[in-house]
All heavy atoms as an XYZ file, in Angstrom:
856
protein
N      44.154    -20.200    -26.277
C      43.435    -19.473    -27.296
C      43.052    -20.418    -28.415
O      43.828    -21.269    -28.800
C      44.297    -18.358    -27.868
C      44.593    -17.253    -26.937
S      45.454    -15.951    -27.820
C      45.234    -14.672    -26.646
N      41.871    -20.211    -28.924
C      41.438    -21.039    -30.043
C      41.692    -20.298    -31.350
O      41.529    -19.087    -31.440
C      39.963    -21.394    -29.896
O      39.190    -20.228    -29.849
N      42.111    -21.035    -32.338
C      42.454    -20.444    -33.635
C      41.171    -20.127    -34.402
O      40.215    -20.900    -34.373
C      43.393    -21.377    -34.426
C      42.701    -22.626    -34.861
C      44.015    -20.673    -35.593
N      41.076    -18.957    -35.061
C      39.862    -18.604    -35.799
C      39.702    -19.423    -37.074
O      40.654    -20.007    -37.578
C      40.057    -17.124    -36.120
C      41.515    -16.891    -36.035
C      42.074    -17.909    -35.087
N      38.494    -19.437    -37.591
C      38.224    -20.097    -38.863
C      38.914    -19.293    -39.959
O      38.884    -18.069    -39.960
C      36.702    -20.170    -39.122
C      36.416    -20.774    -40.480
C      36.024    -20.946    -38.020
N      39.531    -19.989    -40.901
C      40.323    -19.321    -41.926
C      39.866    -19.725    -43.308
O      39.563    -20.880    -43.563
C      41.804    -19.676    -41.761
C      42.678    -19.130    -42.835
C      42.991    -17.788    -42.880
C      43.173    -19.953    -43.830
C      43.787    -17.271    -43.876
C      43.981    -19.455    -44.836
C      44.286    -18.105    -44.854
N      39.802    -18.758    -44.211
C      39.510    -19.025    -45.607
C      40.592    -18.376    -46.453
O      40.847    -17.184    -46.328
C      38.144    -18.452    -46.001
O      37.969    -18.571    -47.395
N      41.217    -19.152    -47.329
C      42.278    -18.636    -48.196
C      41.710    -17.949    -49.427
O      42.439    -17.335    -50.186
C      43.203    -19.774    -48.627
N      40.417    -18.031    -49.621
C      39.786    -17.442    -50.801
C      39.531    -15.956    -50.571
O      39.005    -15.544    -49.548
C      38.465    -18.139    -51.081
C      37.829    -17.707    -52.360
C      36.635    -18.574    -52.707
O      36.254    -19.434    -51.928
N      36.047    -18.343    -53.848
N      39.912    -15.127    -51.542
C      39.701    -13.682    -51.444
C      38.208    -13.378    -51.549
O      37.481    -14.025    -52.274
C      40.461    -12.963    -52.553
N      37.796    -12.370    -50.805
C      36.402    -11.967    -50.873
C      36.138    -11.179    -52.148
O      37.028    -10.565    -52.708
C      36.055    -11.125    -49.650
C      36.162    -11.928    -48.366
C      35.488    -11.229    -47.211
O      34.574    -10.425    -47.458
O      35.861    -11.500    -46.081
N      34.891    -11.186    -52.578
C      34.516    -10.563    -53.835
C      34.860     -9.076    -53.876
O      35.329     -8.566    -54.872
C      33.018    -10.766    -54.080
C      32.451    -10.189    -55.371
C      33.133    -10.825    -56.576
C      30.960    -10.421    -55.420
N      34.652     -8.385    -52.775
C      34.875     -6.940    -52.766
C      36.124     -6.562    -51.978
O      36.244     -5.438    -51.510
C      33.649     -6.224    -52.185
C      32.415     -6.478    -52.992
C      31.425     -7.307    -52.523
C      32.267     -5.919    -54.245
C      30.288     -7.555    -53.263
C      31.138     -6.169    -55.008
C      30.149     -6.980    -54.524
N      37.073     -7.453    -51.845
C      38.298     -7.153    -51.113
C      39.241     -6.330    -51.981
O      38.989     -6.087    -53.153
C      38.994     -8.452    -50.687
O      39.560     -9.078    -51.814
N      40.331     -5.920    -51.384
C      41.350     -5.174    -52.112
C      41.868     -6.009    -53.278
O      42.287     -5.467    -54.297
C      42.506     -4.812    -51.167
O      41.954     -4.199    -50.001
C      43.467     -3.854    -51.808
N      41.825     -7.322    -53.149
C      42.294     -8.198    -54.218
C      41.493     -7.988    -55.504
O      42.016     -8.149    -56.597
C      42.207     -9.658    -53.780
N      40.228     -7.601    -55.379
C      39.422     -7.346    -56.558
C      39.896     -6.138    -57.356
O      39.654     -6.029    -58.550
N      40.585     -5.222    -56.691
C      41.104     -4.025    -57.351
C      42.545     -4.182    -57.797
O      43.140     -3.256    -58.333
C      41.029     -2.835    -56.378
C      39.658     -2.487    -55.831
C      39.799     -1.439    -54.734
C      38.759     -1.991    -56.931
N      43.106     -5.340    -57.580
C      44.543     -5.532    -57.768
C      45.024     -5.219    -59.175
O      46.126     -4.713    -59.356
C      44.935     -6.956    -57.390
O      44.300     -7.870    -58.264
N      44.226     -5.520    -60.177
C      44.648     -5.256    -61.547
C      44.829     -3.774    -61.826
O      45.677     -3.383    -62.627
N      44.052     -2.948    -61.150
C      44.128     -1.509    -61.356
C      45.173     -0.838    -60.469
O      45.755      0.163    -60.863
C      42.770     -0.860    -61.079
C      41.698     -1.383    -61.998
O      41.974     -1.794    -63.111
N      40.471     -1.385    -61.523
N      45.377     -1.352    -59.295
C      46.245     -0.675    -58.330
C      47.687     -1.143    -58.339
O      48.584     -0.357    -58.046
C      45.696     -0.872    -56.906
C      44.357     -0.233    -56.593
C      43.933     -0.592    -55.177
C      44.424      1.268    -56.755
N      47.929     -2.404    -58.646
C      49.255     -2.971    -58.446
C      49.797     -3.575    -59.742
O      49.221     -4.501    -60.290
C      49.217     -4.041    -57.347
C      48.678     -3.502    -56.053
C      47.379     -3.754    -55.667
C      49.466     -2.717    -55.233
C      46.874     -3.248    -54.487
C      48.975     -2.201    -54.051
C      47.671     -2.465    -53.673
N      50.909     -3.050    -60.189
C      51.570     -3.556    -61.397
C      52.093     -4.968    -61.152
O      52.261     -5.378    -59.996
C      52.722     -2.633    -61.767
N      52.379     -5.717    -62.206
C      52.893     -7.086    -62.040
C      54.184     -7.169    -61.231
O      54.452     -8.180    -60.599
C      53.118     -7.567    -63.476
C      52.181     -6.746    -64.295
C      52.097     -5.414    -63.619
N      54.981     -6.106    -61.219
C      56.243     -6.132    -60.468
C      56.142     -5.405    -59.131
O      57.148     -5.260    -58.435
C      57.366     -5.483    -61.295
O      56.969     -4.145    -61.639
C      57.639     -6.284    -62.565
N      54.953     -4.966    -58.747
C      54.768     -4.271    -57.476
C      55.080     -5.204    -56.316
O      54.720     -6.375    -56.330
C      53.324     -3.785    -57.370
C      53.092     -2.939    -56.144
O      52.745     -3.518    -55.088
O      53.255     -1.714    -56.239
N      55.741     -4.690    -55.298
C      56.163     -5.543    -54.173
C      54.986     -6.157    -53.420
O      55.090     -7.262    -52.900
C      57.073     -4.765    -53.232
C      56.410     -3.609    -52.547
C      57.378     -2.871    -51.664
N      56.749     -1.683    -51.138
C      57.388     -0.599    -50.855
N      58.679     -0.536    -51.021
N      56.753      0.440    -50.376
N      53.861     -5.454    -53.357
C      52.702     -6.015    -52.654
C      52.043     -7.122    -53.474
O      51.576     -8.116    -52.926
C      51.706     -4.906    -52.302
C      52.343     -3.845    -51.454
C      52.518     -2.552    -51.932
C      52.815     -4.138    -50.174
C      53.132     -1.583    -51.157
C      53.430     -3.174    -49.400
C      53.585     -1.902    -49.894
O      54.199     -0.947    -49.121
N      52.028     -6.967    -54.788
C      51.505     -8.039    -55.642
C      52.416     -9.262    -55.543
O      51.953    -10.393    -55.439
C      51.397     -7.592    -57.094
C      50.875     -8.720    -58.006
C      50.819     -8.305    -59.450
N      49.785     -7.330    -59.714
C      48.520     -7.642    -59.972
N      48.139     -8.891    -60.002
N      47.635     -6.701    -60.215
N      53.723     -9.034    -55.561
C      54.671    -10.152    -55.445
C      54.524    -10.848    -54.104
O      54.575    -12.078    -54.021
C      56.103     -9.656    -55.661
C      56.410     -9.181    -57.082
C      57.805     -8.555    -57.134
C      56.274    -10.307    -58.074
N      54.324    -10.080    -53.030
C      54.107    -10.669    -51.708
C      52.841    -11.529    -51.737
O      52.847    -12.660    -51.248
C      53.982     -9.563    -50.648
C      53.985    -10.066    -49.231
C      55.141    -10.015    -48.474
C      52.832    -10.580    -48.646
C      55.146    -10.466    -47.164
C      52.833    -11.035    -47.342
C      53.991    -10.982    -46.595
N      51.761    -10.976    -52.314
C      50.489    -11.706    -52.373
C      50.590    -12.973    -53.211
O      49.972    -13.993    -52.891
C      49.397    -10.793    -52.929
N      51.396    -12.937    -54.265
C      51.495    -14.092    -55.167
C      52.541    -15.110    -54.725
O      52.369    -16.304    -54.982
C      51.834    -13.610    -56.573
C      50.720    -12.868    -57.237
C      51.115    -12.304    -58.596
O      52.291    -12.149    -58.903
N      50.122    -11.989    -59.401
N      53.603    -14.669    -54.109
C      54.720    -15.573    -53.795
C      54.809    -15.948    -52.321
O      55.071    -17.101    -51.991
C      56.059    -14.931    -54.208
C      56.132    -14.503    -55.649
C      56.226    -15.671    -56.572
C      56.376    -15.186    -58.011
N      56.341    -16.253    -58.949
N      54.609    -14.998    -51.436
C      54.823    -15.255    -50.013
C      53.542    -15.680    -49.306
O      53.542    -16.640    -48.532
C      55.443    -14.020    -49.335
C      56.819    -13.760    -49.953
C      55.558    -14.205    -47.830
C      57.472    -12.482    -49.538
N      52.434    -14.992    -49.581
C      51.186    -15.328    -48.892
C      50.773    -16.789    -49.089
O      50.376    -17.443    -48.123
C      50.061    -14.373    -49.314
C      48.824    -14.529    -48.473
C      48.768    -14.009    -47.188
C      47.718    -15.228    -48.946
C      47.652    -14.167    -46.396
C      46.593    -15.392    -48.171
C      46.563    -14.863    -46.902
O      45.456    -15.030    -46.120
N      50.879    -17.363    -50.292
C      50.535    -18.783    -50.439
C      51.417    -19.713    -49.584
O      50.954    -20.743    -49.109
C      50.742    -19.050    -51.933
C      50.565    -17.731    -52.580
C      51.125    -16.736    -51.604
N      52.662    -19.341    -49.383
C      53.537    -20.138    -48.513
C      53.040    -20.063    -47.073
O      53.016    -21.071    -46.353
C      55.004    -19.662    -48.627
C      55.893    -20.369    -47.615
C      55.523    -19.863    -50.037
N      52.617    -18.873    -46.648
C      52.067    -18.726    -45.298
C      50.804    -19.559    -45.125
O      50.616    -20.217    -44.103
C      51.772    -17.252    -45.006
C      52.937    -16.280    -45.042
C      52.469    -14.866    -44.737
C      54.028    -16.701    -44.086
N      49.949    -19.545    -46.139
C      48.720    -20.352    -46.085
C      49.070    -21.832    -45.979
O      48.444    -22.580    -45.230
C      47.832    -20.077    -47.319
C      46.685    -21.067    -47.410
C      47.307    -18.647    -47.288
N      50.093    -22.261    -46.688
C      50.487    -23.677    -46.676
C      51.004    -24.129    -45.311
O      50.841    -25.292    -44.950
C      51.548    -23.933    -47.747
N      51.606    -23.213    -44.551
C      52.140    -23.617    -43.239
C      51.159    -23.362    -42.094
O      51.471    -23.637    -40.943
C      53.484    -22.929    -42.930
C      53.319    -21.416    -42.815
C      54.532    -23.295    -43.944
C      54.512    -20.721    -42.222
N      49.968    -22.882    -42.416
C      48.997    -22.585    -41.359
C      48.661    -23.812    -40.520
O      48.494    -23.719    -39.318
C      47.715    -21.997    -41.926
C      46.781    -21.515    -40.818
C      45.544    -20.861    -41.374
N      44.758    -20.264    -40.330
C      43.843    -20.918    -39.605
N      43.626    -22.202    -39.821
N      43.164    -20.293    -38.666
N      48.577    -24.960    -41.134
C      48.250    -26.179    -40.374
C      49.302    -26.463    -39.303
O      48.979    -26.989    -38.241
C      48.099    -27.370    -41.316
O      49.313    -27.602    -42.004
N      50.539    -26.099    -39.576
C      51.595    -26.274    -38.561
C      51.435    -25.271    -37.426
O      51.791    -25.565    -36.290
C      52.973    -26.137    -39.204
C      53.272    -27.239    -40.180
C      54.614    -27.064    -40.821
C      54.834    -28.171    -41.855
N      56.083    -28.030    -42.574
N      50.904    -24.106    -37.725
C      50.678    -23.100    -36.687
C      49.478    -23.452    -35.813
O      49.436    -23.092    -34.640
C      50.455    -21.723    -37.324
C      51.622    -21.119    -38.090
C      51.179    -19.841    -38.798
C      52.787    -20.836    -37.167
N      48.499    -24.157    -36.383
C      47.281    -24.499    -35.643
C      47.565    -25.336    -34.408
O      46.833    -25.241    -33.424
C      46.304    -25.248    -36.546
C      45.579    -24.376    -37.512
C      44.605    -25.160    -38.373
O      44.507    -26.401    -38.230
O      43.943    -24.529    -39.197
N      48.604    -26.155    -34.430
C      48.896    -27.011    -33.280
C      49.334    -26.200    -32.059
O      49.339    -26.714    -30.946
C      49.964    -28.083    -33.619
C      49.475    -28.996    -34.730
C      51.280    -27.444    -33.998
N      49.655    -24.937    -32.251
C      50.046    -24.067    -31.137
C      48.826    -23.507    -30.407
O      48.969    -22.842    -29.386
C      50.907    -22.912    -31.642
S      52.434    -23.429    -32.418
N      47.634    -23.766    -30.922
C      46.408    -23.214    -30.370
C      45.505    -24.341    -29.873
O      45.491    -25.420    -30.431
C      45.662    -22.401    -31.424
C      46.399    -21.162    -31.867
C      47.391    -21.234    -32.839
C      46.118    -19.934    -31.294
C      48.074    -20.094    -33.242
C      46.798    -18.794    -31.690
C      47.773    -18.884    -32.659
O      48.455    -17.767    -33.055
N      44.736    -24.043    -28.856
C      43.748    -24.976    -28.332
C      42.450    -24.765    -29.102
O      41.965    -23.649    -29.216
C      43.547    -24.702    -26.849
S      42.365    -25.795    -26.078
N      41.868    -25.827    -29.609
C      40.668    -25.681    -30.437
C      39.378    -25.564    -29.629
O      38.367    -25.120    -30.160
C      40.525    -26.876    -31.396
O      40.478    -28.080    -30.632
C      41.683    -26.923    -32.369
N      39.388    -25.956    -28.372
C      38.137    -25.966    -27.618
C      38.211    -25.198    -26.308
O      37.417    -25.421    -25.406
C      37.721    -27.411    -27.341
C      38.768    -28.172    -26.533
O      39.864    -27.638    -26.311
O      38.473    -29.302    -26.117
N      39.164    -24.278    -26.201
C      39.344    -23.592    -24.934
C      39.853    -22.175    -25.189
O      40.659    -21.939    -26.076
C      40.353    -24.356    -24.073
C      40.396    -23.856    -22.656
O      39.736    -22.896    -22.294
N      41.187    -24.514    -21.837
N      39.387    -21.257    -24.394
C      39.921    -19.904    -24.449
C      39.227    -19.012    -25.460
O      38.346    -19.424    -26.202
N      39.681    -17.767    -25.480
C      39.082    -16.797    -26.391
C      39.624    -16.999    -27.800
O      40.665    -17.623    -27.988
C      39.333    -15.375    -25.921
C      40.788    -14.961    -25.950
C      40.941    -13.536    -25.388
N      42.332    -13.179    -25.314
C      42.974    -12.469    -26.228
N      42.327    -12.040    -27.283
N      44.240    -12.183    -26.086
N      38.944    -16.438    -28.762
C      39.356    -16.535    -30.149
C      40.653    -15.751    -30.346
O      40.760    -14.604    -29.941
C      38.257    -15.994    -31.058
C      38.359    -16.313    -32.536
C      38.363    -17.816    -32.761
C      37.223    -15.674    -33.289
N      41.619    -16.379    -30.954
C      42.926    -15.760    -31.169
C      42.913    -14.888    -32.410
O      42.019    -14.971    -33.252
C      43.989    -16.843    -31.324
N      43.930    -14.072    -32.540
C      44.156    -13.316    -33.771
C      44.673    -14.315    -34.794
O      45.469    -15.199    -34.474
C      45.175    -12.192    -33.527
C      44.643    -11.221    -32.479
C      45.490    -11.461    -34.820
C      45.677    -10.278    -31.942
N      44.230    -14.178    -36.025
C      44.649    -15.096    -37.082
C      46.175    -15.158    -37.155
O      46.832    -14.141    -37.348
C      44.072    -14.637    -38.423
C      44.553    -15.425    -39.610
C      44.313    -16.909    -39.477
O      43.194    -17.320    -39.138
O      45.275    -17.664    -39.713
N      46.764    -16.361    -36.991
C      48.224    -16.475    -37.003
C      48.860    -16.043    -38.322
O      49.956    -15.484    -38.333
C      48.498    -17.954    -36.723
C      47.197    -18.637    -36.648
C      46.105    -17.633    -36.716
N      48.181    -16.261    -39.455
C      48.735    -15.822    -40.737
C      48.796    -14.306    -40.824
O      49.726    -13.754    -41.409
C      47.903    -16.353    -41.903
C      48.001    -17.829    -42.185
C      47.237    -18.172    -43.442
C      49.427    -18.269    -42.286
N      47.818    -13.641    -40.253
C      47.830    -12.186    -40.232
C      49.028    -11.692    -39.428
O      49.763    -10.811    -39.876
C      46.522    -11.646    -39.650
C      46.440    -10.136    -39.476
C      46.586     -9.428    -40.817
C      45.133     -9.760    -38.800
N      49.236    -12.257    -38.258
C      50.366    -11.841    -37.422
C      51.700    -12.122    -38.104
O      52.606    -11.284    -38.093
C      50.312    -12.546    -36.068
C      49.119    -12.195    -35.183
C      49.130    -13.052    -33.926
C      49.118    -10.723    -34.845
N      51.817    -13.272    -38.716
C      53.055    -13.626    -39.405
C      53.282    -12.725    -40.623
O      54.388    -12.224    -40.839
C      53.012    -15.098    -39.826
C      54.272    -15.708    -40.397
C      55.452    -15.538    -39.452
C      54.045    -17.185    -40.684
N      52.235    -12.495    -41.390
C      52.347    -11.622    -42.559
C      52.683    -10.187    -42.179
O      53.519     -9.546    -42.820
N      52.039     -9.679    -41.138
C      52.341     -8.326    -40.673
C      53.789     -8.246    -40.200
O      54.487     -7.281    -40.490
C      51.365     -7.888    -39.555
C      51.849     -6.630    -38.854
C      49.981     -7.652    -40.130
N      54.245     -9.271    -39.498
C      55.643     -9.279    -39.036
C      56.618     -9.240    -40.209
O      57.629     -8.535    -40.163
C      55.917    -10.518    -38.176
O      55.175    -10.454    -36.990
N      56.319     -9.978    -41.261
C      57.188     -9.972    -42.440
C      57.187     -8.608    -43.136
O      58.249     -8.069    -43.475
C      56.772    -11.061    -43.421
C      57.065    -12.495    -42.995
C      56.422    -13.472    -43.965
C      58.554    -12.721    -42.910
N      56.001     -8.050    -43.347
C      55.925     -6.734    -43.983
C      56.578     -5.664    -43.103
O      57.255     -4.764    -43.599
C      54.469     -6.362    -44.264
C      53.816     -7.092    -45.427
C      52.320     -6.813    -45.458
C      54.460     -6.713    -46.737
N      56.379     -5.792    -41.815
C      56.979     -4.857    -40.867
C      58.500     -4.906    -40.969
O      59.162     -3.866    -40.998
C      56.517     -5.228    -39.461
C      56.997     -4.335    -38.373
C      56.463     -4.773    -37.013
O      55.686     -5.725    -36.891
N      56.885     -4.083    -35.990
N      59.057     -6.089    -41.054
C      60.506     -6.240    -41.207
C      60.975     -5.663    -42.544
O      61.967     -4.928    -42.604
C      60.897     -7.712    -41.093
C      62.345     -7.951    -41.418
C      63.332     -7.640    -40.493
C      62.726     -8.451    -42.653
C      64.679     -7.835    -40.791
C      64.061     -8.646    -42.958
C      65.027     -8.344    -42.028
O      66.348     -8.536    -42.344
N      60.266     -6.003    -43.619
C      60.665     -5.540    -44.946
C      60.637     -4.015    -45.074
O      61.442     -3.432    -45.798
C      59.758     -6.151    -46.016
C      59.909     -7.657    -46.228
C      58.817     -8.168    -47.157
C      61.280     -7.980    -46.780
N      59.706     -3.372    -44.381
C      59.570     -1.929    -44.505
C      60.145     -1.165    -43.320
O      60.070      0.062    -43.276
C      58.103     -1.576    -44.741
C      57.602     -2.230    -46.015
C      56.424     -1.523    -46.628
O      55.981     -0.493    -46.096
O      55.963     -2.009    -47.661
N      60.700     -1.881    -42.348
C      61.333     -1.232    -41.208
C      60.372     -0.429    -40.351
O      60.687      0.687    -39.947
N      59.210     -0.991    -40.072
C      58.174     -0.289    -39.319
C      58.101     -0.785    -37.876
O      58.164     -1.991    -37.642
C      56.801     -0.538    -39.946
C      56.618      0.017    -41.312
S      56.576      1.800    -41.223
C      57.161      2.191    -42.834
N      57.927      0.123    -36.914
C      57.642     -0.308    -35.545
C      56.211     -0.851    -35.453
O      55.406     -0.683    -36.369
C      57.821      0.967    -34.719
C      57.640      2.081    -35.678
C      58.055      1.568    -37.028
N      55.882     -1.475    -34.341
C      54.593     -2.144    -34.170
C      53.393     -1.227    -34.425
O      52.487     -1.576    -35.169
C      54.474     -2.742    -32.769
C      55.455     -3.869    -32.540
O      55.965     -4.417    -33.532
O      55.717     -4.204    -31.365
N      53.377     -0.076    -33.793
C      52.232      0.829    -33.945
C      52.039      1.279    -35.385
O      50.927      1.326    -35.888
C      52.409      2.054    -33.055
C      51.556      2.002    -31.853
C      51.715      3.229    -31.006
N      51.854      2.858    -29.629
C      50.865      2.418    -28.887
N      49.677      2.300    -29.393
N      51.056      2.087    -27.638
N      53.125      1.619    -36.039
C      53.032      2.043    -37.439
C      52.572      0.895    -38.328
O      51.834      1.102    -39.292
C      54.391      2.553    -37.922
C      54.402      4.020    -38.197
C      55.756      4.447    -38.722
O      56.799      4.019    -38.232
N      55.736      5.285    -39.718
N      53.005     -0.316    -38.024
C      52.587     -1.476    -38.815
C      51.080     -1.685    -38.712
O      50.420     -1.939    -39.722
C      53.330     -2.724    -38.347
N      50.524     -1.542    -37.530
C      49.075     -1.696    -37.364
C      48.346     -0.557    -38.071
O      47.304     -0.772    -38.685
C      48.689     -1.791    -35.877
C      47.186     -1.758    -35.689
C      49.256     -3.067    -35.268
N      48.895      0.656    -38.020
C      48.289      1.773    -38.759
C      48.299      1.500    -40.262
O      47.314      1.751    -40.951
C      49.029      3.082    -38.473
C      48.670      3.685    -37.128
O      47.648      3.262    -36.544
O      49.410      4.577    -36.666
N      49.418      0.991    -40.770
C      49.484      0.670    -42.200
C      48.491     -0.421    -42.558
O      47.863     -0.384    -43.617
C      50.897      0.252    -42.589
C      51.895      1.397    -42.727
C      53.306      0.864    -42.939
C      51.511      2.311    -43.861
N      48.335     -1.393    -41.685
C      47.366     -2.456    -41.935
C      45.948     -1.887    -41.976
O      45.095     -2.375    -42.711
C      47.486     -3.535    -40.852
C      46.692     -4.796    -41.077
C      47.157     -5.506    -42.333
C      46.838     -5.709    -39.879
N      45.725     -0.840    -41.233
C      44.402     -0.225    -41.188
C      44.108      0.601    -42.442
O      42.992      0.573    -42.959
C      44.288      0.648    -39.941
C      42.930      1.218    -39.717
N      41.824      0.447    -39.441
C      42.488      2.491    -39.752
C      40.770      1.222    -39.313
N      41.140      2.469    -39.497
N      45.108      1.319    -42.961
C      44.870      2.278    -44.036
C      45.524      1.967    -45.377
O      45.146      2.536    -46.386
C      45.362      3.664    -43.612
C      44.647      4.226    -42.426
C      45.280      4.355    -41.203
C      43.319      4.615    -42.528
C      44.624      4.871    -40.106
C      42.647      5.126    -41.437
C      43.305      5.260    -40.227
O      42.639      5.760    -39.156
N      46.514      1.120    -45.406
C      47.335      0.942    -46.597
C      46.782     -0.171    -47.484
O      46.710     -1.336    -47.097
C      48.763      0.609    -46.161
C      49.787      0.782    -47.229
N      49.968     -0.144    -48.226
C      50.683      1.771    -47.455
C      50.951      0.254    -49.005
N      51.390      1.429    -48.566
N      46.405      0.194    -48.716
C      45.829     -0.785    -49.642
C      46.833     -1.879    -49.993
O      46.451     -3.045    -50.147
C      45.356     -0.084    -50.914
N      48.108     -1.542    -50.116
C      49.128     -2.533    -50.460
C      49.282     -3.595    -49.397
O      49.372     -4.790    -49.702
N      49.319     -3.176    -48.146
C      49.445     -4.151    -47.059
C      48.223     -5.064    -47.030
O      48.341     -6.271    -46.850
C      49.607     -3.440    -45.720
C      51.005     -3.026    -45.415
C      51.872     -2.382    -46.237
C      51.706     -3.255    -44.196
N      53.061     -2.173    -45.601
C      52.990     -2.691    -44.350
C      51.368     -3.847    -42.998
C      53.944     -2.727    -43.338
C      52.317     -3.873    -41.990
C      53.585     -3.327    -42.162
N      47.054     -4.492    -47.197
C      45.833     -5.299    -47.181
C      45.773     -6.235    -48.375
O      45.336     -7.385    -48.243
C      44.607     -4.387    -47.119
C      44.409     -3.844    -45.731
O      43.934     -4.538    -44.856
N      44.818     -2.600    -45.519
N      46.200     -5.780    -49.536
C      46.238     -6.647    -50.708
C      47.213     -7.802    -50.487
O      46.897     -8.958    -50.765
C      46.646     -5.834    -51.940
C      46.850     -6.685    -53.160
C      45.788     -7.347    -53.743
C      48.108     -6.825    -53.712
C      45.980     -8.148    -54.865
C      48.307     -7.607    -54.835
C      47.235     -8.276    -55.409
N      48.392     -7.499    -49.961
C      49.413     -8.518    -49.735
C      48.933     -9.584    -48.757
O      49.284    -10.758    -48.884
C      50.693     -7.869    -49.212
N      48.085     -9.191    -47.804
C      47.621    -10.120    -46.766
C      46.185    -10.599    -46.981
O      45.578    -11.168    -46.082
C      47.752     -9.453    -45.391
C      49.186     -9.117    -45.000
C      49.210     -8.282    -43.735
C      50.013    -10.381    -44.854
N      45.656    -10.369    -48.196
C      44.322    -10.860    -48.560
C      43.241    -10.351    -47.603
O      42.412    -11.102    -47.116
C      44.327    -12.395    -48.597
C      43.107    -12.938    -49.295
O      42.517    -12.275    -50.126
N      42.718    -14.147    -48.952
N      43.290     -9.053    -47.327
C      42.326     -8.417    -46.422
C      41.644     -7.256    -47.122
O      42.062     -6.826    -48.178
C      43.042     -7.849    -45.188
C      43.666     -8.842    -44.296
C      44.478     -8.169    -43.187
N      44.008     -6.866    -42.771
C      43.179     -6.656    -41.743
N      42.727     -7.652    -41.038
N      42.815     -5.431    -41.427
N      40.607     -6.738    -46.474
C      39.958     -5.523    -46.933
C      40.436     -4.365    -46.068
O      40.637     -4.530    -44.860
C      38.442     -5.626    -46.793
C      37.811     -6.607    -47.754
C      36.310     -6.517    -47.672
O      35.751     -5.440    -47.626
N      35.655     -7.659    -47.644
N      40.588     -3.198    -46.675
C      40.913     -2.012    -45.896
C      39.781     -1.798    -44.900
O      38.616     -1.828    -45.264
C      41.080     -0.775    -46.805
C      41.267      0.480    -45.979
C      42.252     -0.973    -47.743
N      40.123     -1.622    -43.643
C      39.116     -1.405    -42.611
C      38.699     -2.660    -41.864
O      37.884     -2.579    -40.954
N      39.245     -3.833    -42.218
C      38.943     -5.043    -41.451
C      39.412     -4.879    -40.005
O      40.264     -4.038    -39.713
C      39.645     -6.263    -42.057
C      38.878     -6.860    -43.224
O      37.762     -6.405    -43.497
O      39.420     -7.780    -43.865
N      38.875     -5.689    -39.122
C      39.233     -5.622    -37.713
C      40.738     -5.775    -37.511
O      41.389     -6.545    -38.209
C      38.482     -6.712    -36.947
N      41.253     -5.026    -36.531
C      42.685     -5.038    -36.244
C      42.955     -5.612    -34.869
O      42.043     -6.011    -34.154
C      43.231     -3.602    -36.323
C      43.140     -2.935    -37.678
C      43.555     -1.483    -37.571
C      44.021     -3.652    -38.673
N      44.188     -5.599    -34.484
C      44.602     -6.021    -33.154
C      45.414     -4.901    -32.542
O      45.862     -3.989    -33.228
C      45.420     -7.321    -33.231
C      46.567     -7.250    -34.205
C      47.819     -6.816    -33.802
C      46.380     -7.611    -35.522
C      48.857     -6.740    -34.704
C      47.416     -7.547    -36.444
C      48.667     -7.101    -36.026
N      45.616     -4.951    -31.245
C      46.392     -3.921    -30.553
C      47.865     -4.194    -30.777
O      48.310     -5.342    -30.727
C      46.067     -3.921    -29.052
C      46.497     -2.674    -28.377
N      47.771     -2.484    -27.924
C      45.824     -1.539    -28.112
C      47.875     -1.290    -27.387
N      46.703     -0.694    -27.489
N      48.670     -3.153    -31.041
C      50.085     -3.372    -31.362
C      50.939     -3.859    -30.185
O      52.021     -4.397    -30.382
C      50.568     -1.997    -31.829
C      49.609     -1.028    -31.250
C      48.295     -1.743    -31.156
N      50.460     -3.689    -28.955
C      51.218     -4.175    -27.805
C      50.823     -5.605    -27.477
O      49.661     -5.960    -27.589
C      50.961     -3.280    -26.588
C      51.463     -1.879    -26.785
O      52.344     -1.649    -27.608
N      50.908     -0.942    -26.062
N      51.777     -6.437    -27.046
C      51.450     -7.832    -26.714
C      50.547     -7.950    -25.514
O      50.383     -7.138    -24.718
C      52.796     -8.482    -26.449
C      53.790     -7.397    -26.350
C      53.180     -6.153    -26.886
């Protein structure tokens, strides 16, 4: 699988643009976005070596999978519920620098 192109910059109309109104400074999703997500971005280059750059279909973004796994663990969610939360939950999308309604993946491996 080839790793997708990644941008650490938030989009203009993403959930991050609403963060000042939706998430208090001590909110767990804001803290995740400020403290944990940058660490995930920093280790992405180490994850890239697990993917083939010129062969296979486009993979799911490894940071998304890692971030979802962390949030899933923190909130005690099974796989299907975690993907549903990623689809509808503004906090999860804010924490993972996504927009509500962005493309998802299937919860089964």
